[in-house]
N, C-alpha and C positions, 0 to 999 in steps of 0.2 A: 529468601522468598520461597513460597510454596512450590515444591518441585513440579506439581501438575501445571501450575501457572506458567512456570518457566518453559515447559514443553509445549504449551499452547502457542508460544511465540507471538505474543499479543502485538508486538510492533509491526508484524506483517499484515495485520488486519486492515489498516487504512488503505493499503495498496489493493487489497482484494475487492473493495467496494467501489473503486474508482470507475470501473466500466459500468456498473449498475447506476451510479449517480449520473454519469454522462448520458447513458441511453435514456434513462427515465426523464432527466431534465430536458433533453431535446424533444421529448414527446409532449411537453407542456404546450397547450393547456389541457390536453387529454391526460389526466393524472388521477390515479387511484391510490390513496395512501396505504390501503391494506395490501395491494399488490406490491407496492414499493417495499413495505416493511417485510413481507414474506420473501421477496427477492433478496433483500439484505441478509436476512436470517439464513437463507439457503446458501448464499455465497460465503458468509462467514463460517458456516458449518463445513463447507467444502474446503475452505482454506485451512481450517484447523485440522480436518481429516488429513489433508495433504501434509501438514507439518508433522503430525503424529506418525503417519506412515513413513515419512521421510526419515524421521529419527529411528524408528524401528528397523527399517531397511538398512540404513547405514550402520547401525549397531550390529545387526546380524552379519554384515559383510566385513565388519572391523574397520570401516572407513573413517569413523570419527574417533578412533582411539587417541589420536593426537589432537588436542584442542588448542594448538598454538593460534593466537590471534583472535580468539572468540570465547564466549562463555560456554561451559559444558552444560548440556541439557540433562534432564532427569536420568535417562538410561546411562549415559556416559559418566555422570557423576555418581551413579550407584544409589540414587535416592528413589528411583522407580524400578520395579521389577518388570521383566518381559511380560508376565501375565497381566500386570496392572496396565501396561501400555496396550496390550491387545484388547483389554476390556474397554479402555478409553476409545480405541479405534471403532469397536462395535457400537459404542454409544453414539459416536458422531456419524457413523453410517446410518443409524436409525434416525438421527435428527435430520440428516440430509433428505432421507426418504419422506419423513413427515412434513418438513417445511416445503420440499419441492412439490410434493403431491398437492398440498394445500394451495401452493402458489398457482399451479396449473388450473386447479378447479376454480379458484377465485377469479383468475384472469379470463377464462373461457366459459365458465358456468357449467362445465361438464368435463368428465374425464374420457368421454366416448365421442371424440371428434378427431379429425385428421390433425389439426393443430395441436390438440392435447397429446395425442400419441407421439407426435414429433418431439414436443418438449419433454415428455416423460422419457423418451429414448435418449435425448440429449443429456437429461439429468443423470440417467443411468451411466452414460458414457463418461460424464464428468466425475462421477463417483469412482468408476474404474480407473480413470486417469489420475485422480488424486491418490489412489492407493498404489498404483503401479509405477509411480515415478521412480522410486528406489526399492520398493518392496517386491520380492519374488525373483525368480531366476532370470526372467527376461525384462527387467525393469528398464524402461526407455531412457531414464535419466543417466544410466550407465552406458548408453549407446549414443550419446550426444544429441538426443532428441528432446531434452528438457526445454530448450528454448522454443521449440515448435509447440509443445504442450502449453506453455505459459501464454504464448501469443494467441493460440486458438481459444483457450478457456477463459483467460482473464482479460483478453483484449476483444476479439471478435464476438465470441459467444456471450460474454457478459454485457457488452454494449448493445449489440443487436437484439439480444434476448430482452434486456431491460426496456428497449424501445418497443419491440413487437408486442410484449405482454401488455403494454399500455394502449397501443394503437391498432394492433393487428394489421400493420402496414410496414413497408420497408422502402428505404431510399438509398441511393448510392452514397449520399453524404453520411448516413449512419454507418455504412460499411467502412467508409474511409476513416471516420472518427474512431471506430472500433479498432482499426488497424493502428491508428496513431497512438491511442492510449495503451495499446498492447506493447508498443516498442519500448517505453521506459520500464514496463513491467518485466520484459525480457532483460532489460538492463540491470535490474536488481538481481536476477538470477546470474547474469554474466559477472557482475561484481562479486557475488558470492563464489563463483567458480574461479575467478582470478585469484581471490584470496586463498582458496583451497587447492590451487592447481597442482602443486608438487605432491601434496598428500593424496590427492585423487589419483594421480598417475601411479603412485606406489601401490594403491589398492585396486587398480584396474578400472577405475571410474573414468571413462573417456567422455568428458564434457566437450562441448563445442569450444570453450575457452582453451582447454588443454590441447585441442587439435591446432588451434590458431597460434598458441604460444603467447608469451607476455606482451609483446608488441602488437601482434595481430589482434589479440583480444581487446586491447585498449583502442585500437582503430575501430573495431567492430562496435565497441561501447560508444564511441564518439558518434559514429554513423547512426546508431539507434536513436540518440537524442536529437541529432540534427534532423533526421527524417521525420521524427514526431512533430517538431516545430514546423517543418516545411509543409506537412500535410494539413495541419490545423490552419496555417496561414493561407494555404491554397483554397480553403473553404471559408475564408474570411473570419476565422475565429482569432482575431488579432490580439485579444486580451491574453491569450496563452503566452505571447512573447514576453510578458512581464516576468516570466520565470527564467528568462535567458541569463541574467547576471548570476543567479544562484547556480544554474547548470554550468556556466562557464567556469565558475570557481570550483565546482565539483569535478569537472573534467581536468582542470589544472592539477587538482589534488591527486586524481587517479594517475595522471601522467608523471607526476613528480615524486610519488611515494610507492614503495613496494611492500610496505607493511602498514598496520593500523587501518586497513581498508574497511574494516568492520564499522568504523565510525561513520563512513559515508552511506551505509545501508539505510538508516532512518532518514537521511537527507533526501535520497532519491525516492524513497517510499512516500514521504509526506508531500514532497513537491509534485509527485505524480498525481496524488489526490487533489492538490491545489490546481493543477493544470486541468483536471476534469471539471472542476468548478468554474474556472476562468473561461472554459470553452462555452459555457452556458450564458455568458454575459452578452 
């Protein structure tokens, strides 16, 4: 496979659009296709920027030297140079700025309004958050704060932003739904951190999972998915419960296996996307 494609980590992209789909869908019948398309493009660019920055940050710190349990990406496999990776990161920063600015202008009709400035500021914060997860001296992913970042950006901000850009309004249900969809997104990161727990500790990467330990991280993982279902059910989004059999099997696998956890990543990613769609029925 093309090394650039490998480093984009395409399998993560369905997860990143879940909040946008949920927030936009809940805004119906107030719906603008151009706003939706630009929101998707912005979110995908941010996700890819995060993936590339994560790979570069871990490579510079030596964290991904051991590829046990998963595929080696471009830098670790030696098929992409550091300079090439930096160029890709700059490209996607540019795409984030272009798509994000176009999104705000299309949604509000101007870049010179209070709402426009708020969303431009949030967009800038999202770009910084995508880069600083593992890149740099004070990367928050190495301080156990990655879970918070994922919850805020791919849960609350993605869902609430998707809804507000369509309606210029806000409800408590949207906030709750944003929190709900953010929980399995955090679960994907937690699963990744359970898999890499021993290697992360060796290289000084203190994730929340490594703090909790193997059992505690699995309890946390279970609570994330249970809380997601409980919140959606509490707001009468009963169709989301259709995913329960798959998540029950997923949790059984996590609790009964200590290796090959990478196989469960796409399961949780794609079912999270399905949950965001089921919540709209």
